[in-house]
N, C-alpha and C positions, 0 to 999 in steps of 0.2 A: 290396555294402555301401557302396562308395565312391559309387555313383550315388545311393543313398538319402540319404547324407550331403549330397551336393551339392543334391539336390532339397529336403531339409529347410532348407538355408540359403537357397535361392531363395524358399521360402515366406515367410520373414521377411527382407525386403530389408536390405541392409547399412546403409542410412540409418536404419532403425528400430532396429537393434542399436546403432549408434553413438549415436543419440539416448538410448536407455535407459542406455547406459554413461555418457554425459555427465551425465544427470540423477542417476544414482546417485552419481557423484563429487561433484556439486554438493550433494546432500542430506547427505552425510557432513560436508562443510565447513559447510553452512548450520546444521545441527543443533548442531554444536560451537560455531560463532560465536554463535548465539542463546543457547545455554546459558551461555556465559561472560559475555555481555552481561547476561543475567538475573541472574547472581550479582553482577555489579557494581552493577546497579540495586538489588538486595536490600540490599547493603551501604549504598548511599546512602540508601535509604529507612529503614533501621534507624537511621542517624545522624540523619535528619530527625525520626523518631519520638522518639528519645532527647532531641532538643532541644525537644520539646514541640509540634511542628507537625503539621498534618494531612497525611497521605500520600496520594498518588495513584499507583498503586492503593492502596486502603485495607488495613487490617490483615487483613481477611477474604480478600483476593485476593493479598496478598504471598506467602503460602506457595507459591503456584503457580509463583513465580519459581524455586524450588528443585527443581521437578519436571522431569525430562528430557522427559516427554511434551509439556509446553508448548513446550520448545525444538524437539522433533522436528516437531510440527505447525506451529509458527511458522516453522520453517526451510523449509517447503514454499513459502513466499512467495518466498524467494530462489532456490529450486530452479527454480521455474517462471517466474522473471523473468530474473535475471542468469545463472543456470545455463542456461536455455533459449537466451538470446541468444548466449552464448559457444559453446555446443554447435553451434548452427546456423552461426555464423561459421566454426568450425573444420571442420565438414563441407564447407562451401562452399569454404574454402581448399584442403582436400585434393582435392576434385573438380577445381578449376581447375588445381592443380599436376599432378595425375595425367593428366587427360583433355585439357586445353587446351594445357599446356606440356610434356607428356611427361616429367615429373619433371626439369625443367631445374634444374641446380644454382644458377644465378644467381637464378632465381625463388624457389627455396627460401630463399636468403639474404635476399631482399627480404621474404619472409613472416616470417622469423626477426627481422629488424630491426623490422618492424611490431609483432610480438608484444612484443619488448623495449621498444619505444617506448610501448606501451600501459601497461606496468608503470611506466615513468618518469612518464607523465602521471598515472597513478593515485596515485602517491606524491609528486608534486612539492610538495604542501603539508605533507608529513610522512608518515612510514611508517605504514601501517595493515596489520597482520598479517592480520586476517580477510579484508579485501577483496582483498589481494594473493593469498591462497590460491586464490581462484576463477580469477584471471587467470593464475596460475602453473601450476596443476594441470590445469584442464579442457582448454585448447587443445592441449597436446602429447599428452595421453592420447587425446582424441577424434580428433585429426589422424592419429596413428599407427594407431589402430584402423580408421579409415575407409580409409586407404591399404591396410591389410592385407586388409580384407574386400571392398574394391571389386573387381568383375570386371576382368580385364585389359584389356578393350576393349569398346566398344559393340556390336560385331558387325554383321552385316548388318541394315540398316534400324534400327539401334540409335538413331541420331539422331532418326529419325522417331518411333520409339516413345517416346523421352524427351520430345520436343516435345509429343506427345499428352498425356502425363501432367503436363507443366508448365503447359499452358494453363489447366486448371481451377484450379490453385493461384493463378496470376496473376490470373485473372478474379475469384475470390472475394476475394483480398487487396485488389485495387483497389476493388471495390465496397464492402467493409467499411471500408476506409480513408476512403472518401468520407463515411462517417457519423460519423467521430471529431470531436467538439467538446467543449466544456466540460460538456455535459449527457449525454454518451454513456454513461458508466458508470452513472449514476443511472437513465437511461431503460432501459438494458439490464437492470438489477437489477429495476426495477418490472415489466417485461414478461415476463422469462423466469425470474426467480428467485423473486420474491415472489408469483407467480401459481399455484404448484403445490407440493405437499408436498416433492418431491425438490429443487426449486430453493430452497425455504425452508431446508432442511437445509444446502445448499451455502452459502447466504447467512449462516446462523447460524455455520457453521464458520469462515467468513472473519472475521466480526466477533468471534468468540471468541478468535481467535489472531493477528489481524493486528497488534495493538499490541506484541506481543513482538518481532517483527523490526523494527518501525518504530523502536523505541528504539535499535537498533543503529546507525543512520546518520542520526539527526536532528542538525541543528545545535543549538547551545545555545538560540538564539532559538525553535526549534521545540519544545523540551522544555517540559512543563508545570511541572516543578519542577527547580530547579538548586541545587546545594550550593555554599557559599562558606565560606572560612576568613578570619577577621579576627584570628587569633591573632598574626600578625606585625606588628600595628599597635600604636602606643603607646597605653597605657590612657588613657581620658578621654572627653570628650564626642564626639570624632570618631568613635569606634567606634559609639556609640549612633546618631549621625546617619547614618552609612553603613549601619548595619543597617536603619534605617527606610526609607532610600531604596532599598536593594536589595530589600526586601520588596515594593515596588511592582512589581518586575519578576520576581518569583518566584525570587529568589536568597535561599536560606535559610541563615543562619549556623549552622554545626554545630561541635561541640566537637572537631574534628579537622582536620588539614591534609593528611591522607593521601588522595590520589586524589579531591580535590574538583574541581568544575568550574571554580571561580574561587578563586585564592589572591591576596589583596590584600596588598601590601607598600608601606609608606610610605618614600620616599627624599627626605627634606627636604620640599620643597613638591610633590613629584611623587607620584603614585599609580601603582604598578606592578601591572599585571594579568598574572598567571601562570596557565598551564594545563599540567598534566603536567610541572611543574618547568621550564617554558620561558617566558621572558618574551615575551608576545604583544603587549602594547600598553602605552603610558604616556601619562598626561595629568596636568595640574595639578589640584589639588583644586578650585580655583575653576571650571575648565572642566567638570569632572565634575558638580559640583552644579548648574551652570547648565544642563546638557543631558545628564542621565544616559542617556537613551534612545539618543542617538547614540553615546556612549562604549561602552555595553554592546553595541550593534549592531555596532560596529567590532570589539570584542573577539570576538564570536561569529563574525563573518566571517573574521577572521584565525586563529582557532583551529579552524576547520572544515577537516578533512582529507578529507572524504568527498563533496565536491560532485560530482566526476566520477563517483564510484560511484553516487550517487543518480540522476544523469542517465542513466547507462547502464542502471540497474535499471528506471527508468520506460520508457525506450525499448524495452527487452527485454520488459517487461510488455505494452506496447501492440502491438508488432510480432512479438516472438518467441513469446509464449505461444499466440496463435491459430494460428500456423504449426506449432508443435509439436503442438497438438491435432489439426490437420488431418492431419499426417503419421502420427501414431499411429493415428488412426481409419482412415486409408488402409491402414496395415499390418495392422490387425486384420481389416478386411473382406477384404483380399487373402489373409490366412492362412486364414480360414474358407472362402473360395472355392476355395483350392488343394486342399482335400480332395475336390472334385468336378470341378474344371476344371484345365486346364494353366495354368502360371504367367503367361504373357503375357495370356491371356484374363482371368484373375483380377485382374491388375493393372489392365487396362482397365476392368473392371466396378467395381473399387474407386474409380478416378478419377471415373467417371460418378456413382456413388452419393455420393461426397464432395461433388461439385459440386451435386448435387440437395439434399443436406442443408444445405450452406452457403446456397444460394439460398432454400430453404424457411424458413430462420430469418431471413434478411435481408429478404425481401420484406414480410412482415407488420410487421417492425420499422421498415422504411423508410416503409411506408404510414402507420403510426400516428404516427411522428414528423413526417411530411410534411404532416399535416393542420393547416392554419392555422385557428385559431379566433378570431373577432372577439369583442370585449367584449359585443356585443349577443346573441351566441349562448351566453354563459356560463350564464344561468338555465336554458335548455333543456337544455344539456349536463349540468348538475347533476342534473336530473330524469331523465336517460337511464337505460335498463336496462343499459347497458354501463358497467362499472366503469372501463374504459380512458378513456371519454369524460369520466366524472366526475373522474378523476384529472387529465386534461388541463385541465379547467376549474379545478380547485383550484390547479394550478400557476400558471395565469394570475392567479388571485385573489391568490396569494402574491407573484408578481412585480410586480403592479400596485398592491399595497397596498390591495386592496378589502376591505370589511367582509364576512367570510364569513357571519356570523350574520344578515346582512340578506337572505340568499337563502332562499326558502321551504323547500327540501329540507334545510336545516341540521339540524333535530332528528334526521332519519333518518340523516344522515351520521355522527352521533356514535356510532352503534351498528353501523357498517359491519363486515362480516366480512372485508373485504379489507385486508391489511396496508398495501399501497401507498396505498390511499384514506385510511386513518387517518393515515398518515405525512404526506400532503399536507394533510389537514385541520388537523393540528397546526401545520404550517408556516403555514397561513392564520391560525390563532389567534395565532401569534406576532406578526402585524401588526395584529391586531384591537385596538381601543381601547375597546370597550364593557366596562364593569365586570362585567356578568353573564357574559361569556365567560371571565373569569379562573378561575372555579370549574370550568368545563368543561376548561380547560387543565390544571388541577391533577389532575383525575380521570384524565387520560392518563398520569400517573406510575405508575399501577397497571395499565397496558396489559400484556397477556401477551407482547408482542413487544418486544425491546430497541431495535430501530430506531425504534419509535414513542416509547418512553420517552425515548430520547436527544433526540429532537426536542421532547418536552415540556420537558425541561430547557433546551434551546436557546431555546424560546419564552418561558420565564420570564425568561431573561436579556435577550431582545430587548424585552420589554414594559417593563422598567425599574421594576417594582413591587417595592420592597424588602421587602414582606411575604413574598416568596418565599424570603428568605435562610434563615430558621429551618427551613422545610420542606425546602429543598435540603440543608442541613447534616445534618438528621436522616436523610435518604435516602442521602446520600453515604457516611455511616458504616456503614450497614447493607446497602448494595448489594453483590451478589456478581458484578457484571458490570463489568469494567474500562472498557469502552467507555462505559457510562452514567456512570460516575464521572468520566471525562474530560470529558464534556459538562456534567455537573453542576458541576464545578470552574470551567469556563469561564463558566458562567452566574453563579456566585457572583462572579467577578471583574467580569463585565459589570454586576452590580448594585452594585459599589463595595465589596464585601467584601474584606478583606485578611487574610492569615495573621497569627496572633499565637500566642505560645507557649501550650501547654496547650489547643489547639483540640480 
């Protein structure tokens, strides 16, 4: 029975078990953090609604903020970003301490100091309980579990065996890293997600739930709506003037000073900016009214406690998530092979298959992105039978500001069955200046896919035609998709619309 237990543990490597443990801890923290953030946002939106302003998300979507399901699925973003990054770092630290430094006490002290230092850096702008929980809980749990489950030594030929399995990871990581640029995520989405039913469901899941975790760590300047309290100011014309000025930057005055984003207090000729009962910034009334954008930008920067957390989350999303997926796929293949083959052979097969999978996805992706299309080739590409070539041509049209309706295939493109193609066609309509294309752009507000609808709102904002304001306002109040509402609101602001009470 002891041999069977050992063999069962060998089927699922210690790295996979440590990964799953770290992700589980991260998900518990993430779901709780997003749920509490959702409740805070709900309270803020309720105050905004009570003040007579338009809310984003709207009243149809607001109830979802009180559902734990939204928090649970939204929390997956942090689980597979910051949770993945911390888990991998902890496993790596445990491996180095155990295998390279033979559990040296001095090295352990260095690792502990590094861990404590990360907590200090994380909170140097102000304590954040939610973000701290990840850094406080995941590293020690995963580190201790990895040390406990890690085999005592590499054994004979162990280093050679380990090197053989490391090479595919390094090769795939380096090749994929070479593809990362500002267009990487959109290109990946177009090619691998919006091109098949399973990918579309993954894409839709992401856009259904990504804004819930996004609200957790946005700076004030990144938020769509902010609440402010003017109750601590002297009554008179100053309040009305401040309220109008703040509306231009989406700071909405509400009838409470409890947990607002900005609490303004007048101290003689000085205007004091407070956040969470803490004085953040001060300026004179004259300086504020002469350049409110700079004053509010400085207030946002100085009240932002989560800059390091955002950077680490993005780094983990780009680097940690792909590695996590690779290791979990490797563990799954190895586990299945172990039912028929011995452990070492199964592990080798898993490494080879993971390398093949990584390259089979990378090669067509790199080939498609690497094709340079000249302007003279755009008409031919738009008439191509390959939707990928048509998408590439449409992206050039949008980037170069060409008139998309001037190309012969334009009428056919309007009814394309491909989401990515309609998405980029709408981006092209955003830079179109022909009056007849305006109605075509409006028609895409009824597109069955939210990514296309969001770009239709974006296009209306870019074209600058104020006829779109009434249409967008109607849609924004009846939409049941937060992501589309977000784009619709930005389009309204781009068209010069501003909040007013009883919207």
